[in-house]
N, C-alpha and C positions, 0 to 999 in steps of 0.2 A: 554477411548480409546484415544490414543495419536498417531497422524500422523505427518509426516514431519521429519525434521532433528533433532535427539536427541542431545542436547548440550553436554551431557556427553561423547559422542563417538568421540569428536574432541579435539585434543590438538596440540598446536604449537610446532614444533620440537625446541630443544635447539639451539640457535644461528641463527635461521631463521631470514631473514631481515623483518622488519616491513614495511608495506605500509603506506605512509603518504599522506593525502589529500593536494592538492596544496593550498597555501594561497589564500584567497579570497580578492581581491583588495577592497579598500574602495568604497562604493557605496550602492546600494540597498541591504538590508538584508531581504527582504520579502520572506516568505516561500510559498506564493501563486504562483502556476505555473499552468496555464491552457491555453493551446494554442487554445482551442475551444471558439469562440465567443458566443456559444450557451449554455454554462454550461452543457455539457453532461457528465462531469466528476463529480462523487459523492465525497463527502469529505472523507478524510482519517479516518480510524477507528482503535481503539486500539484492536489489535489481542490477547493481553494477552500473556500467555506463554504456549499455548496448542499445538503448532506445526501445526496450521491450515492455514498457509499463502495461500495455494492453494485454500482453500474454500473462503477466503476473496477476493482473486483475481477473482475467478469465479463469486462471488456475485457482485463485482464492475462492471465486464464486462456485466453481465445481466442487472444491473440497468442502465448502459449507453445505452444498446440496447433498453430497454423499453423507456427511455427518448427520444432517437432519433426517435423511431417508433411513439410515441404518442405526441411528442413535448410538453410534460408536464414540469412543473416547477421542478427544481432539488429537491426542498423540498417536492414535492408531492409523492415521491417514497422512500421507505426504506424496502428492503427485510431483513428479520431477520434470523440470524443463531442461532441454539440452539445446545447444546451438550447433 
């Protein structure tokens, strides 16, 4: 079962302008971004190529809610997704 946006159904029109990311000024290049001092945000997970981004987003939201409700350590919770 495949859910989500199928890659095959999208194509860029010929001559369409490309969006470019702004240059990052020299400075920190850390990929760690967590505005919560309590670590209620669980780590990023590899979603693979199954079109289930909505499931991973829901899972991450539920994990964060459980962490906030129980004040547990972030490493103590890990909900699992199966296909």
